[in-house]
N, C-alpha and C positions, 0 to 999 in steps of 0.2 A: 267308782262309777265311770263308765267309758264316755269320753267326749263325743265319739261318733253316735252313741245312743242318745245323748242330749241333743245333738244337732239334728238327728233324725226325728226326734219327738217334736222339736220346734218347727221343723219343716212340715210335719204332718198336721200340727195344730194350725199353722198358717195356711196350708194348702187345702185342708179339709178332707183329706183322704189319703189312702196308701198309694194309689196309682199316681196321683199328681205329685206326691212327695217323692216317689221313686223317680219320676221324670225330672224333677228339679234337681235331685241329687245325682242322677246318672247311674243309678243302681237298680237291681231287680226288685219287684214287689215283695218277693220272699225275704230278701235281706232287710227291707224296711219292717216287715212284720216281726221278724226275729229280734231285731234291735229293740222294738217297742216292747215285745214280750219280756225280754231280759230286764229292761228298765223297770217295768211294772213289777216283776218278780222281786227285784232288789229293793224297791220302795215298799212293796207290800200293799199297793193300792192300784185301782184301775184308773188310768189316766185318760183313756178314750173309749167311747162306745163305738163299735163297728157295726155297720149294716150294709146292705147292697147299694144304698144310696151314698155311702161315704162314711165319714167318721166325725164324731163330735166330742169335744172336751167334756169330761166330767167336772164336777165342782173342784175336786182335787187337782185335776189336770189343768184347769184354768188358772189356779193359784200357782202351780208348779211351773207353768209355761214361762212366766215372766222371770222367775229365778233362773231357769235353765237358759233363757236367752241371754241374760246378763252374764252368766258363767261362761257361755260360749264366746261372748264378745271379749271378756277379760282374758280368756285363754288365747284368743286370736291376737290380741294386743301383745301378750307376753311372747308369743311365737315371733311376731314381727320385731320385737325389741332385741331378740337374741340372734336374729338372722344376720349373716354378713352384710356389711353396708351395701345398700342398693339392691340386694337380692329380694325377689318376690316369689312366693309359692302360693299354692291353693288355686282357687277358682275365682274368676271375675266374670260375672254375668251382666251383660250390657244390653239395653234396648235402644234401638235407633230407628229413624224413619226410613222406610223403603224408598221414598222419593229421592233422597240424597245420600243416604248412608253408604250403600255399596260403592258409589263412585267418588264420594268426597271424604268420608270418615274412615272407610275400610283401610286405606293405606296407612293412616295414623295408627289404627288398632293393630295392623300387621307389624308396624315398627315397635309398638309396645310388646308384642309377643317376641320379636327378635331380640329386644334388649333384655327380656326376662323369660328365658326358655323354660324355666320350671313353673311358670304361671300358666294356668289353663284359661285362655281367653275365649269366652263363648258369647257371641253376639246374635241377637234376634232382630231382624229387620222387618218392621211392620209399620204401616201408617195409622194403625189404631192406637188409641191412648191406653197404654198398658198400666196395670196396677202394680207398681214396683213391689210393694209389701206383699200383696196377696199372691203374686206370681213369682216371688222369690228373686227379683233382680237386685243386684248391688247398686246399680245406677242406670240412668238414661241420659242420652244426649238429645236435648230438645231445642227447638228453635221457634222464634216468634215472640209472642207476648205471653208470659207465664200466668197461669190462673192462680188465684189464691189457694193455698193448700198448706199442709203441715210439712211438706217436703222442703229440703234445704237445697238451694240452687247456688251455683257459682258461675258467673258469666265468663265465657272464654273468648268472645268476640262479638262484633256487631254485624248485622245483616241488613240489606236494603231491598226494598220492593216498590212497586208502583201499581196504580190502577190502570188496567188496559181493556181494550175491546177491539173488535174487528171493524174495519171501515164499513162493511156491509151492515153490521148491527147499528152503528152510529147513524148511517144514512137512513135506516128505517125507523129508528126510535129517538134520534136526537142525542146530543152530547151533554151529559150532566156538567154543570158549571160550579156547583157548590154541594157540600155534603148532604144538605137536606133534600136534594133532588135524587139521591141514590135510591130512596125507597120507592120511587116511581119506575125503577128499572128492574130487569131480570138480573139477579146476582148469582154468580157461580161460586159455590161455597163448599167447605168440607162438611159443615153441619149447621149449627145455629149460632155461629160465632158473630161477634161484633167487629166492625171495622173502625179504626181510629184514624183521624186526620188532624193535621196541625193547621190552626187558623191563627197565625202570628205565634204568640206564646201560649195560646189556649188550645187544649186538646178536645176535639169534638168526637163524640161517639155516635155511630150510626148502626142501626139494626136492619141490615138488608134482607130482602126477601127474594126467593127464586125457586124454580122447580127442578133445577139440575144441581145435584150434589155428588161429590166424589171425595174419597179420603186420600187422594193422591194428586200431587201438584201437576204431574205430567198430564193426567186426565183432564184437569181443569184448563190447561193450556189448549188442549185439543178442542174443548168445548168453546173456548173464547175464539179461537181461529174459525170455528164453524159458524160463528155469529149467534150463539145461543144467548149470550149475555155479557156482562162486564165482570171482571175478576180482579181481586187483589192478589198479585203474583210476584214472586221474587225476581230480581233482575237476572239471576244466573240462568233461569229457564225461559225468560222472555226476550233477552237482548237480541238474539238472532232473528226472532220473529218481528220485533220492532224495527230492526235494521232492514228487513226485507219488505216491510210494509204490510205484512199479514196482520199485525196488531198495531194499535195506536195508543200511545201514552196519553191519558186524559186527566183532567182536573189537577194539573200540575201546580196550581196556586195553593192547593191543600194537600201537601205530601203526607204520607203515613209517617208517624214518628219512628225513629230507628228501633228495630227489634234486636233481639240478641240470640246468640247460641249459648246454651247452658249445659253444664253437667248437673244433673238433679239426683239426689240420693234421699233415702228414707231418713227421718229424724234420728239423731243420736248425738251424744256429747262428743265422741271422738270418731271421725271418719276413718275407715280402714286405710292403711298406707297405700294399698293398691289403687284405691280411688283417688287419693291425693297425687300419686305418681301419674295416673292417667290424666287428671286435670292439668297438672303441670306440663305434661307433654303436649296437650292440645293448645295450651297457652303459649308454649314454646314455638309451635308452628305459626301461631298468629304473630308473635313478636318478630319472627324471622321473615315476615311478609308473605307467608303462605296464605292462599285465599281460603277464608272460612266459607263453608257452604251456605248458600242462602236458600231457604225453602219456605213453603207455605206454613203458617203458624201451626204447630203440632204439640 
């Protein structure tokens, strides 16, 4: 039984179709179809039903998928165990934020590729919240306050931010002095997130409201400068605007709790060595005093 056929079947099962599996694997649709056909012929059962809308697992396919996934993971671990010390091969798919990824994490990922020339490093930069398992990513670099999930996270550094608004907005609407006053103001947000503030040792949660939303921190900066509302924004994209007077730091008695930068991966007993090496490299940059990017929670 060919390992590529098993891997292709698992990708098809998770992606829900030939086209998406081919995209994730970086091969043609015809190759994906042939691999699945050979696997089904060898097993003597139909693993997936195909239609114009995609593909779905049969009952046998649903059972076989978990066994195939475990077999692929074990073979990957065996390959890693016999590689020369420090050498990495295969593909590493990473999801990172468009707001900060290209300017802050891209150099570190480039260093990863330089150290491991036989490793295929593929990074997708987007401010949307990607589905690691459904879209076939090995890991993501996320910042902010992590949501509860089954994903496994490793903190690589701390980030800092503050609440800001333009002088024009504050002159027109007043300056909030405490967290409970936030709900009376226009908030600039990515979606429906909550904002956290420290009141001594107590953490206060606020559910802000606003008419302007954007999935990119730079866009929220522009809206804050334009006087549309107040925003929780990272120091690295607000410091020059605060220094110039375009934005004002407000409610400093109630600072947001420290957020973090994380490497997040799907659940599993043993993380792939390539993910461990990437995580260690990111932590190495932190320990050496390199500045970890700060960005809007993502």
